[in-house]
C-alpha positions in Angstrom: -226.3 -48.2 45.5 -229.7 -48.3 44.2 -232.0 -45.3 44.6 -235.0 -47.2 46.0 -237.3 -44.1 46.3 -236.5 -43.3 42.7 -237.1 -46.8 41.5 -240.3 -47.0 43.4 -241.4 -43.6 41.7 -240.4 -44.8 38.3 -242.6 -48.0 38.4 -245.5 -45.9 40.1 -245.3 -43.5 37.2 -245.8 -46.4 34.8 -248.0 -48.7 36.9 -251.1 -48.1 34.8 -249.4 -48.8 31.5 -247.6 -52.0 32.9 -250.7 -53.4 34.4 -253.0 -52.7 31.5 -250.9 -54.7 29.0 -250.4 -58.3 28.4 -247.8 -60.1 30.6 -245.9 -61.0 27.3 -245.2 -57.6 26.2 -243.2 -54.5 27.5 -245.3 -51.6 28.6 -242.3 -49.4 28.9 -238.8 -49.4 27.6 -237.0 -52.5 29.1 -233.9 -50.2 29.5 -235.7 -47.1 30.8 -233.9 -47.4 34.2 -230.6 -47.7 32.5 -229.5 -44.2 33.8 -227.9 -45.1 37.0 -231.1 -45.3 38.9 -230.6 -49.1 39.2 -227.3 -50.8 39.6 -227.5 -54.6 39.2 -225.1 -56.9 41.2 -222.7 -59.0 39.1 -225.0 -62.1 39.3 -228.1 -59.8 38.6 -226.2 -58.6 35.4 -225.7 -62.4 34.3 -229.3 -63.2 34.9 -230.6 -60.0 33.2 -228.6 -61.2 30.2 -230.3 -64.5 30.2 -233.7 -62.9 30.8 -233.2 -60.6 27.7 -231.8 -63.5 25.5 -234.9 -65.6 26.5 -237.0 -62.5 25.3 -238.7 -62.7 28.6 -240.7 -59.7 30.1 -239.3 -59.0 33.6 -238.7 -55.6 35.2 -235.5 -55.3 37.3 -235.7 -54.3 40.9 -239.6 -54.3 40.8 -241.5 -53.0 43.9 -244.0 -55.5 45.3 -245.9 -54.9 48.6 -243.1 -52.9 50.3 -240.2 -55.1 49.0 -238.2 -55.3 45.9 -238.0 -58.4 43.7 -234.7 -58.7 41.6 -236.8 -59.3 38.4 -240.5 -59.2 38.4 -243.5 -59.4 36.0 -246.4 -57.9 37.8 -249.0 -58.8 35.3 -248.2 -62.5 35.6 -247.2 -62.2 39.3 -243.9 -63.9 38.8 -240.6 -63.0 40.2 -236.9 -64.2 39.9 -234.4 -63.6 42.9 -230.8 -64.0 42.6 -229.4 -65.3 45.9 -225.7 -64.3 46.3 -224.1 -65.5 49.5 -223.5 -62.0 51.0 -227.2 -60.8 50.7 -229.1 -64.0 51.4 -227.7 -65.4 54.6 -231.0 -65.4 56.4 -233.0 -68.1 54.7 -235.9 -67.9 57.1 -236.3 -64.3 56.2 -236.2 -65.2 52.6 -238.8 -67.8 53.1 -241.1 -65.4 55.0 -240.8 -62.9 52.2 -241.6 -65.5 49.6 -244.6 -66.8 51.7 -245.9 -63.1 51.9 -245.5 -62.8 48.2 -247.3 -66.0 47.6 -250.1 -64.9 49.8 -250.8 -62.1 47.3 -250.5 -64.2 44.4 -246.9 -64.1 43.4 -244.7 -67.1 42.3 -241.1 -66.6 43.4 -238.1 -68.4 41.8 -234.8 -68.5 43.6 -231.5 -69.1 41.8 -228.2 -69.2 43.6 -225.3 -67.2 42.5 -223.6 -70.2 41.1 -226.7 -71.2 39.0 -226.7 -67.5 37.8 -223.1 -67.7 36.9 -223.3 -70.6 34.4 -222.2 -70.1 30.7 -223.4 -71.9 27.6 -221.6 -75.0 26.7 -218.4 -73.9 24.7 -218.6 -77.1 22.6 -222.3 -77.3 21.7 -223.5 -73.7 22.4 -226.2 -75.2 24.7 -227.6 -72.6 27.1 -226.3 -72.6 30.7 -228.4 -73.6 33.6 -229.7 -70.1 34.4 -230.6 -69.5 30.8 -232.7 -72.8 30.8 -234.4 -72.0 34.1 -235.5 -68.6 32.8 -236.6 -70.0 29.4 -238.7 -72.7 31.4 -240.2 -69.8 33.8 -240.9 -67.6 30.6 -242.8 -70.6 29.0 -244.6 -71.6 32.2 -245.9 -68.1 32.9 -246.2 -67.0 29.3 -244.1 -64.0 29.7 -242.1 -64.5 26.6 -242.5 -62.0 23.7 -243.1 -64.8 21.4 -246.6 -65.1 22.6 -249.4 -62.9 20.9 -251.3 -60.3 22.8 -254.1 -62.8 23.4 -251.4 -65.0 25.2 -251.9 -67.8 22.5 -248.5 -69.2 21.6 -247.2 -68.7 18.3 -245.6 -72.2 18.1 -244.9 -74.2 21.2 -243.7 -71.2 23.5 -240.4 -69.3 23.8 -238.4 -72.0 22.5 -239.3 -74.9 20.6 
């Protein structure tokens, strides 16, 4: 079980550093929470792996306007939600939440559990669906660490 108050306090303690830096760079250690404070669900674990492989800057269980997004970049105001069957039965509630976040400038992407649970192609090594989606989001919002601090692309984005 996540300790939501501790998570909220953790990010509040680092909010100034996070918000003053570029969207494409970590303001704090990406694993600073890896002390039992946050427990990712199995599909969140899979997506976290794809996020890390894409070199995308996303903070897990990031608090925004009274809710927690599964993965968020507050500088770019982009979130990725993993919709497992057990936790997202109320689509209208999810839609209202996404609308509230959109009103304050956030873009929310939702991936189903089955999308998060896609492996790379064993024959070609091509990335799975979730990895491709994460890469596209990272490029679109310039939250990939391959961008310079000026947010100018080094090449064509995260992945050529």
